[in-house]
C-alpha positions in Angstrom: -17.5 -45.7 -5.0 -18.3 -43.4 -2.9 -17.2 -39.8 -2.9 -15.5 -38.3 0.3 -14.6 -34.6 0.3 -12.0 -33.8 2.1 -11.7 -30.7 4.2 -8.3 -28.4 3.4 -7.1 -28.2 7.0 -7.8 -24.7 8.4 -5.4 -22.3 10.1 -8.3 -19.7 11.0 -6.7 -19.1 14.4 -3.4 -18.4 13.2 -4.7 -16.2 10.2 -6.5 -14.1 13.2 -3.5 -14.1 15.8 -1.3 -12.3 12.6 -4.3 -10.0 12.1 -4.3 -8.5 15.3 -0.6 -8.3 15.7 -0.2 -6.3 12.6 -3.3 -3.8 14.0 -1.7 -4.1 17.5 1.6 -3.1 16.1 0.3 -0.2 13.7 -2.2 1.3 16.5 1.5 1.0 19.0 2.4 4.2 16.7 -0.7 6.0 17.2 -0.4 7.9 21.1 -3.7 7.7 22.4 -4.1 4.4 21.3 -0.8 2.4 22.7 -3.3 0.7 25.8 -5.9 -1.2 22.6 -2.5 -1.7 21.0 -1.0 -3.4 24.3 -4.5 -5.4 25.2 -4.9 -6.3 20.7 -1.7 -7.5 20.2 -1.6 -10.3 24.0 -4.7 -11.5 22.5 -2.9 -12.1 19.1 -0.5 -13.6 21.4 -2.9 -16.2 22.9 -4.7 -17.1 19.9 -1.2 -17.6 18.4 0.2 -19.8 21.1 -3.2 -21.4 20.4 -2.8 -22.0 17.3 0.8 -23.6 17.3 -0.3 -26.3 20.7 -3.2 -27.2 18.2 -0.7 -27.6 15.1 -3.7 -26.0 12.8 -2.0 -23.4 11.4 1.4 -23.7 12.8 3.9 -21.0 11.1 1.4 -18.5 10.8 0.4 -19.5 14.6 4.0 -18.7 15.8 4.1 -15.7 13.7 1.2 -14.2 15.4 2.5 -15.1 18.4 6.1 -13.4 17.7 4.5 -9.9 16.8 1.7 -10.2 19.3 5.2 -10.4 21.6 6.6 -6.9 19.1 3.5 -5.6 19.4 3.2 -5.8 23.5 6.8 -4.5 23.6 6.3 -1.3 21.0 2.6 -0.6 22.6 4.7 -0.3 26.3 7.5 1.7 24.8 5.3 4.6 23.0 2.9 4.9 26.0 6.0 5.1 28.3 7.7 7.8 25.9 4.2 9.9 25.3 3.3 9.9 28.9 7.1 11.2 29.2 5.9 13.6 26.2 2.8 14.5 28.0 4.0 15.1 31.3 7.0 17.3 29.8 4.9 19.7 27.7 1.5 19.3 29.4 
C-alpha cells in the first residue's frame, strides 16, 4: 500500500489579494498615501480576479477583488478631498 500525501488546495493568491485590499483601504484614509492606496488596491483587484478564475481561493479572491474596488474608490475620493483642502488652505 502506497502512502500518498494529499496536498491541500492553496488559496495564496486570494489571501494576498484580501490582505492588499485591506491595506489599501487603511492607506486611503491617510491623505499623503491615497495614491499608493489606489495602486495597491488595483493590484489586489487583479490578484483577486486571477484567484477567483483559477478556482483556488474563490471566496477570498472575490472578497479581495471587491475590497480592492472599494479601496480604489476610497483612494480616489480621499485624494480629491485632500487635493481640494490643500488647494484651499495651502
